[in-house]
Kinemage of the C-alpha trace (Angstrom):
@kinemage 1
@onewidth
@group {chain A} dominant
@subgroup {mainchain}
@vectorlist {calphas} color= white
{ca met a 1} P 7.701 58.548 -46.252
{ca asn a 2} L 10.488 61.064 -45.599
{ca lys a 3} L 14.009 59.746 -45.221
{ca thr a 4} L 14.670 59.191 -41.538
{ca leu a 5} L 17.483 58.002 -39.325
{ca his a 6} L 15.628 54.992 -37.917
{ca asn a 7} L 13.084 52.620 -39.424
{ca ala a 8} L 10.245 51.387 -37.236
{ca ala a 9} L 7.723 48.613 -37.596
{ca ile a 10} L 4.338 49.038 -35.936
{ca val a 11} L 2.627 45.772 -35.071
{ca gly a 12} L -1.035 46.165 -34.163
{ca ala a 13} L -1.589 49.097 -36.502
{ca gly a 14} L -5.331 48.426 -36.572
{ca gly a 15} L -5.861 49.223 -32.883
{ca tyr a 16} L -6.160 52.541 -31.099
{ca ala a 17} L -2.579 52.558 -29.785
{ca gly a 18} L -1.264 51.519 -33.195
{ca arg a 19} L -3.212 54.338 -34.792
{ca glu a 20} L -1.606 56.841 -32.411
{ca leu a 21} L 1.841 55.425 -33.172
{ca val a 22} L 1.255 56.083 -36.875
{ca his a 23} L 0.151 59.657 -36.149
{ca ile a 24} L 3.307 60.274 -34.099
{ca leu a 25} L 5.738 58.730 -36.573
{ca leu a 26} L 4.241 60.641 -39.501
{ca arg a 27} L 5.544 63.839 -37.894
{ca his a 28} L 8.617 62.373 -36.195
{ca pro a 29} L 11.893 63.888 -37.452
{ca ala a 30} L 14.035 60.803 -36.856
{ca ile a 31} L 11.847 57.663 -36.743
{ca gly a 32} L 9.692 56.616 -39.672
{ca ala a 33} L 7.083 53.888 -40.041
{ca ala a 34} L 8.824 51.526 -42.461
{ca ser a 35} L 6.103 48.897 -42.190
{ca leu a 36} L 2.718 48.338 -40.584
{ca his a 37} L 1.430 44.978 -39.400
{ca gly a 38} L -1.911 43.792 -38.111
{ca ser a 39} L -4.026 40.875 -37.044
{ca asp a 40} L -5.697 38.423 -39.404
{ca arg a 41} L -8.671 40.783 -39.397
{ca thr a 42} L -6.695 43.847 -40.525
{ca ser a 43} L -3.741 42.493 -42.520
{ca gly a 44} L -4.231 42.935 -46.245
{ca ala a 45} L -6.139 46.172 -45.727
{ca thr a 46} L -4.773 49.663 -46.120
{ca leu a 47} L -4.395 52.102 -43.265
{ca gly a 48} L -6.943 54.415 -44.869
{ca ala a 49} L -9.518 51.633 -44.927
{ca leu a 50} L -9.050 51.100 -41.187
{ca phe a 51} L -8.826 54.775 -40.218
{ca pro a 52} L -10.251 57.192 -42.810
{ca glu a 53} L -8.136 60.144 -41.667
{ca phe a 54} L -5.129 58.514 -43.351
{ca arg a 55} L -6.706 58.364 -46.820
{ca ser a 56} L -4.461 60.065 -49.405
{ca ile a 57} L -2.027 61.033 -46.612
{ca ala a 58} L -0.480 57.769 -45.490
{ca asp a 59} L -2.587 55.046 -47.041
{ca leu a 60} L -0.005 52.371 -46.328
{ca pro a 61} L -0.567 48.615 -46.615
{ca val a 62} L -1.008 46.597 -43.439
{ca his a 63} L 1.024 43.395 -43.583
{ca ala a 64} L 0.781 40.172 -41.622
{ca ala a 65} L 2.193 40.201 -38.097
{ca ser a 66} L 4.692 37.388 -38.660
{ca val a 67} L 8.312 37.632 -37.580
{ca glu a 68} L 9.386 37.221 -41.211
{ca ala a 69} L 7.149 40.039 -42.438
{ca ile a 70} L 8.296 42.357 -39.654
{ca ala a 71} L 11.984 41.590 -40.225
{ca ala a 72} L 11.667 42.211 -43.973
{ca ser a 73} L 11.567 45.984 -43.452
{ca arg a 74} L 14.842 45.841 -41.442
{ca pro a 75} L 13.522 47.953 -38.552
{ca gln a 76} L 15.767 49.374 -35.858
{ca val a 77} L 12.809 49.501 -33.488
{ca val a 78} L 9.594 47.483 -33.362
{ca phe a 79} L 6.533 48.735 -31.496
{ca leu a 80} L 4.284 45.882 -30.368
{ca ala a 81} L 0.796 47.336 -29.871
{ca thr a 82} L -0.483 43.798 -29.537
{ca pro a 83} L -2.324 41.603 -27.034
{ca val a 84} L -0.253 39.871 -24.375
{ca glu a 85} L -0.351 36.522 -26.175
{ca ala a 86} L 1.040 38.007 -29.392
{ca ser a 87} L 3.785 39.903 -27.573
{ca leu a 88} L 4.860 36.752 -25.735
{ca his a 89} L 5.429 35.110 -29.121
{ca leu a 90} L 6.845 38.028 -31.098
{ca ala a 91} L 9.215 39.701 -28.636
{ca pro a 92} L 11.532 36.700 -28.032
{ca ala a 93} L 11.575 35.866 -31.743
{ca leu a 94} L 12.463 39.422 -32.756
{ca leu a 95} L 15.155 39.699 -30.093
{ca gly a 96} L 16.637 36.452 -31.420
{ca leu a 97} L 17.195 37.818 -34.930
{ca arg a 98} L 20.772 38.363 -36.106
{ca asp a 99} L 20.138 42.094 -36.526
{ca ala a 100} L 17.743 42.304 -33.609
{ca pro a 101} L 15.713 45.488 -33.305
{ca val a 102} L 14.914 47.280 -30.095
{ca val a 103} L 11.502 45.994 -29.033
{ca val a 104} L 9.060 48.339 -27.312
{ca asp a 105} L 6.131 46.268 -26.085
{ca leu a 106} L 2.932 48.126 -25.225
{ca ser a 107} L 1.252 45.041 -23.759
{ca ala a 108} L 1.592 43.783 -20.188
{ca ala a 109} L 3.658 40.757 -21.225
{ca phe a 110} L 6.941 41.915 -19.672
{ca arg a 111} L 6.019 44.536 -17.056
{ca leu a 112} L 6.012 42.303 -13.992
{ca lys a 113} L 9.134 40.595 -12.652
{ca asp a 114} L 7.665 37.317 -11.407
{ca ala a 115} L 6.276 34.659 -13.755
{ca glu a 116} L 3.952 33.199 -11.123
{ca glu a 117} L 2.459 36.594 -10.351
{ca phe a 118} L 1.967 37.167 -14.069
{ca ser a 119} L 0.149 33.837 -14.328
{ca arg a 120} L -2.146 34.691 -11.418
{ca his a 121} L -3.282 37.944 -12.968
{ca tyr a 122} L -3.285 37.048 -16.669
{ca ala a 123} L -4.558 33.446 -16.432
{ca met a 124} L -1.798 32.032 -18.609
{ca ala a 125} L 1.704 30.691 -18.183
{ca his a 126} L 4.507 33.058 -19.117
{ca ser a 127} L 6.297 31.535 -22.104
{ca ala a 128} L 9.444 33.681 -21.839
{ca pro a 129} L 10.131 34.101 -18.105
{ca gly a 130} L 13.807 34.846 -18.687
{ca leu a 131} L 12.854 38.129 -20.333
{ca leu a 132} L 10.994 39.348 -17.246
{ca glu a 133} L 14.297 40.119 -15.540
{ca thr a 134} L 15.973 41.757 -18.532
{ca ala a 135} L 12.995 43.834 -19.697
{ca val a 136} L 13.173 47.478 -18.627
{ca tyr a 137} L 10.013 49.235 -17.470
{ca gly a 138} L 9.583 52.099 -19.892
{ca leu a 139} L 8.522 54.926 -17.590
{ca pro a 140} L 11.149 57.509 -18.595
{ca glu a 141} L 10.773 59.787 -15.591
{ca leu a 142} L 11.687 56.911 -13.269
{ca his a 143} L 13.901 54.621 -15.384
{ca arg a 144} L 15.615 56.812 -17.978
{ca ser a 145} L 19.168 55.475 -17.597
{ca ala a 146} L 18.049 51.836 -17.857
{ca ile a 147} L 15.863 52.587 -20.891
{ca ala a 148} L 18.885 54.038 -22.692
{ca lys a 149} L 20.540 50.594 -22.690
{ca ala a 150} L 17.521 48.300 -23.036
{ca ser a 151} L 16.861 45.779 -25.786
{ca leu a 152} L 13.309 45.088 -24.544
{ca ile a 153} L 11.260 47.974 -23.163
{ca ala a 154} L 8.024 47.104 -21.368
{ca ser a 155} L 5.911 50.189 -21.909
{ca pro a 156} L 3.778 50.929 -18.816
{ca gly a 157} L 0.046 50.535 -18.568
{ca cys a 158} L -2.159 53.597 -18.578
{ca tyr a 159} L -3.464 53.272 -15.020
{ca pro a 160} L -0.006 52.513 -13.555
{ca thr a 161} L 1.423 55.576 -15.301
{ca ser a 162} L -1.223 57.812 -13.766
{ca ala a 163} L -0.529 56.332 -10.314
{ca ala a 164} L 3.239 55.798 -10.271
{ca leu a 165} L 4.217 59.270 -11.452
{ca pro a 166} L 2.579 61.078 -8.506
{ca leu a 167} L 3.262 58.371 -5.916
{ca ala a 168} L 6.795 57.108 -6.561
{ca pro a 169} L 8.731 60.252 -5.518
{ca leu a 170} L 6.757 60.463 -2.265
{ca val a 171} L 7.213 56.774 -1.487
{ca arg a 172} L 10.954 56.927 -2.206
{ca ala a 173} L 11.312 59.829 0.217
{ca gly a 174} L 9.443 57.986 2.988
{ca ala a 175} L 6.570 60.464 2.898
{ca val a 176} L 3.824 57.818 2.638
{ca arg a 177} L 2.686 55.757 5.607
{ca arg a 178} L 3.134 52.039 4.941
{ca asp a 179} L 0.497 50.897 7.421
{ca val a 180} L -2.313 52.650 5.510
{ca arg a 181} L -2.563 51.707 1.854
{ca pro a 182} L -3.089 54.600 -0.579
{ca val a 183} L -6.501 54.479 -2.246
{ca ile a 184} L -6.566 55.076 -6.004
{ca asp a 185} L -9.798 55.731 -7.897
{ca ser a 186} L -9.221 56.065 -11.639
{ca thr a 187} L -11.627 56.791 -14.478
{ca ser a 188} L -10.651 55.988 -18.058
{ca gly a 189} L -12.229 56.868 -21.355
{ca ile a 190} L -13.790 53.998 -23.270
{ca ser a 191} L -10.837 53.682 -25.666
{ca gly a 192} L -9.082 51.955 -22.777
{ca ala a 193} L -11.340 48.960 -23.447
{ca gly a 194} L -9.864 48.552 -26.919
{ca arg a 195} L -11.317 48.675 -30.418
{ca asn a 196} L -12.992 45.277 -30.563
{ca pro a 197} L -16.751 45.819 -30.249
{ca ser a 198} L -18.564 44.590 -27.150
{ca pro a 199} L -21.796 45.483 -25.333
{ca arg a 200} L -19.784 47.350 -22.684
{ca asn a 201} L -18.346 49.868 -25.131
{ca ala a 202} L -21.439 50.309 -27.285
{ca phe a 203} L -22.587 53.947 -27.362
{ca cys a 204} L -25.979 53.311 -25.761
{ca glu a 205} L -24.424 51.315 -22.918
{ca leu a 206} L -21.841 53.891 -21.872
{ca ser a 207} L -22.044 55.198 -18.328
{ca his a 208} L -19.676 55.966 -15.478
{ca gln a 209} L -19.171 52.613 -13.777
{ca pro a 210} L -16.527 50.696 -11.826
{ca tyr a 211} L -15.210 47.382 -13.073
{ca ala a 212} L -12.706 44.697 -12.015
{ca val a 213} L -13.038 45.910 -8.421
{ca leu a 214} L -10.128 44.551 -6.339
{ca ser a 215} L -9.141 42.317 -9.259
{ca his a 216} L -7.749 44.534 -12.013
{ca arg a 217} L -4.636 43.243 -13.773
{ca his a 218} L -2.849 46.555 -13.310
{ca gln a 219} L -2.923 46.293 -9.498
{ca pro a 220} L 0.420 44.451 -9.125
{ca glu a 221} L 2.039 46.741 -11.686
{ca ile a 222} L 0.892 49.820 -9.781
{ca asp a 223} L 2.191 48.443 -6.489
{ca leu a 224} L 5.535 47.382 -7.981
{ca tyr a 225} L 6.405 50.689 -9.622
{ca ala a 226} L 4.739 53.078 -7.189
{ca gly a 227} L 6.676 51.248 -4.492
{ca val a 228} L 3.762 50.714 -2.114
{ca glu a 229} L 0.741 48.421 -1.792
{ca thr a 230} L -2.418 50.246 -2.830
{ca ile a 231} L -6.175 49.788 -3.132
{ca phe a 232} L -7.060 50.439 -6.777
{ca thr a 233} L -10.527 50.791 -8.295
{ca pro a 234} L -10.844 51.482 -12.028
{ca his a 235} L -13.881 53.024 -13.700
{ca leu a 236} L -14.982 53.518 -17.291
{ca gly a 237} L -16.351 56.934 -18.149
{ca pro a 238} L -18.587 58.057 -21.038
{ca phe a 239} L -15.801 59.827 -22.952
{ca asp a 240} L -13.396 58.620 -25.598
{ca arg a 241} L -9.908 59.133 -24.149
{ca gly a 242} L -8.066 60.188 -21.017
{ca ile a 243} L -7.620 59.065 -17.412
{ca val a 244} L -8.135 60.971 -14.184
{ca ser a 245} L -6.785 59.312 -11.030
{ca thr a 246} L -7.616 60.520 -7.529
{ca ile a 247} L -5.169 59.188 -4.947
{ca his a 248} L -5.699 59.365 -1.176
{ca val a 249} L -2.514 59.133 0.894
{ca glu a 250} L -1.770 59.253 4.608
{ca leu a 251} L 1.480 61.146 5.117
{ca ala a 252} L 4.227 59.823 7.351
{ca pro a 253} L 5.037 61.857 10.483
{ca gly a 254} L 7.004 64.976 9.681
{ca phe a 255} L 5.596 65.412 6.167
{ca thr a 256} L 3.047 68.017 5.084
{ca glu a 257} L 1.306 69.148 1.922
{ca glu a 258} L 4.097 71.673 1.417
{ca ser a 259} L 6.899 69.137 1.778
{ca ala a 260} L 5.066 66.693 -0.505
{ca arg a 261} L 4.766 69.418 -3.119
{ca arg a 262} L 8.492 70.147 -2.837
{ca leu a 263} L 9.295 66.469 -3.386
{ca leu a 264} L 7.248 66.419 -6.575
{ca glu a 265} L 8.747 69.706 -7.722
{ca glu a 266} L 12.250 68.356 -7.202
{ca ala a 267} L 11.417 65.118 -9.004
{ca tyr a 268} L 9.816 66.695 -12.058
{ca ala a 269} L 11.210 70.215 -12.406
{ca arg a 270} L 13.160 69.239 -15.532
{ca glu a 271} L 10.772 66.654 -16.925
{ca pro a 272} L 9.290 67.785 -20.247
{ca phe a 273} L 6.042 65.833 -19.920
{ca val a 274} L 5.109 66.157 -16.240
{ca arg a 275} L 3.346 69.353 -15.162
{ca leu a 276} L 2.820 70.066 -11.471
{ca leu a 277} L -0.099 72.472 -11.374
{ca pro a 278} L -0.230 75.526 -9.103
{ca gln a 279} L -2.195 75.337 -5.888
{ca gly a 280} L -5.931 75.517 -6.543
{ca ala a 281} L -5.696 74.253 -10.133
{ca trp a 282} L -6.762 70.687 -10.890
{ca pro a 283} L -6.006 68.288 -13.753
{ca ser a 284} L -8.623 67.559 -16.378
{ca val a 285} L -8.966 65.171 -19.276
{ca gly a 286} L -9.426 68.081 -21.662
{ca ala a 287} L -6.096 69.642 -20.746
{ca val a 288} L -4.081 66.513 -21.555
{ca ala a 289} L -6.125 64.947 -24.374
{ca arg a 290} L -4.007 64.253 -27.461
{ca thr a 291} L -0.807 65.149 -25.614
{ca asn a 292} L 1.969 63.233 -23.863
{ca phe a 293} L 1.629 65.254 -20.653
{ca cys a 294} L 0.830 64.071 -17.152
{ca asp a 295} L -0.722 66.819 -15.024
{ca ile a 296} L -0.523 66.499 -11.229
{ca ala a 297} L -2.063 68.530 -8.398
{ca leu a 298} L -2.392 67.955 -4.667
{ca ala a 299} L -4.017 69.270 -1.512
{ca gly a 300} L -3.741 68.366 2.171
{ca asp a 301} L -6.184 68.700 5.043
{ca gly a 302} L -3.557 69.722 7.602
{ca arg a 303} L -4.071 66.468 9.520
{ca gly a 304} L -1.863 64.177 7.467
{ca his a 305} L -4.302 63.312 4.680
{ca leu a 306} L -3.179 64.180 1.152
{ca val a 307} L -5.266 64.059 -2.027
{ca ile a 308} L -3.342 63.841 -5.297
{ca val a 309} L -5.007 64.054 -8.704
{ca ser a 310} L -3.319 63.152 -11.973
{ca ala a 311} L -4.530 63.198 -15.573
{ca ile a 312} L -3.088 61.670 -18.726
{ca asp a 313} L -4.243 60.708 -22.192
{ca asn a 314} L -4.509 56.924 -21.945
{ca leu a 315} L -3.599 56.501 -25.624
{ca leu a 316} L -0.538 58.769 -25.523
{ca lys a 317} L 1.232 59.112 -22.158
{ca gly a 318} L -0.560 55.879 -21.255
{ca ala a 319} L 0.447 54.041 -24.449
{ca ala a 320} L 1.814 55.245 -27.795
{ca gly a 321} L 3.343 58.564 -26.729
{ca gln a 322} L 5.188 57.026 -23.823
{ca ala a 323} L 6.425 54.187 -26.058
{ca val a 324} L 7.891 56.694 -28.508
{ca gln a 325} L 9.359 58.729 -25.634
{ca ala a 326} L 11.195 55.599 -24.472
{ca ala a 327} L 12.290 54.755 -28.024
{ca asn a 328} L 13.683 58.270 -28.415
{ca ile a 329} L 15.794 57.772 -25.299
{ca arg a 330} L 16.997 54.352 -26.434
{ca leu a 331} L 17.946 55.563 -29.925
{ca gly a 332} L 19.700 58.704 -28.697
{ca ile a 333} L 17.083 61.045 -30.140
{ca pro a 334} L 15.877 64.155 -28.282
{ca glu a 335} L 13.273 62.835 -25.867
{ca thr a 336} L 10.505 65.167 -26.985
{ca ala a 337} L 10.929 64.447 -30.718
{ca gly a 338} L 7.573 63.905 -32.384
{ca leu a 339} L 5.689 64.362 -29.125
{ca leu a 340} L 5.200 68.054 -28.454
{ca pro a 341} L 1.737 69.309 -29.427
{ca his a 342} L 1.339 71.630 -32.378
{ca ile a 343} L -0.234 74.906 -31.269
{ca ser a 344} L -1.465 77.175 -34.048
């Protein structure tokens, strides 16, 4: 690897988000992948054996995901692309090291602020409730100053990212009626279901279908960071990556499509990864795939009803890209480092 300013450990390198983290850090000018770690199933393998595109390019060994193995590479930042249970164990242990790294957790272990609410939605007790208050939600466009000082960054979920970015500025400004909950219908590519095989993500079983209706784990996260109670219905679509969210909002008196657009323009005019599309243009999965962008568009019916559509890549702005964006901020690196697409 090239000499870099900051060493990183990637835990969960055998999953889709871990794979994207490796891709990003291979081209990152200031953060390098000092060590890769995986589950019992993947540790002991090489990266090229797990993902053939890395053969002869970055065919690095995948080590065990123990605290000792992670600490051995002396990382300044650790990315946990791990299940909730693993993050609950690893994050406190890593933060307790003498030379503790910054921990960026891509799981949902530290996104919520209430241990009882976490238990209700994740069917397990939270083993490190004290960290729920100190963890910083890693959505840079909304929490940049807090991220810059954080020791534990809870990287947002993919669905909450696609919902909070368009909704939060409107809610903060009082533009959204509180007596009518916004309705969010989101469709994700099948990579959102993870890499472990199951009948649901088998090729012949793929179709556009809803799931976890009124019971998805991301619901409380969406409500917390969008700032309003919502009705959220997720769907799986027959494509590999990306999320499109369609959000129906009733505007508060005095607000119009034009004023809502101005609020979003003011919120995101200087944001490198949020693109507010011109009137009549609509987001698509193809336009954001393999990028860290969130595209947003909106239209109103002139009677107080607003439709907002957002699109992100669930593996990048919804996972690995956003995690690196937050790490850049925390380490004092230009925020876009390693994340802008290469156009040839």
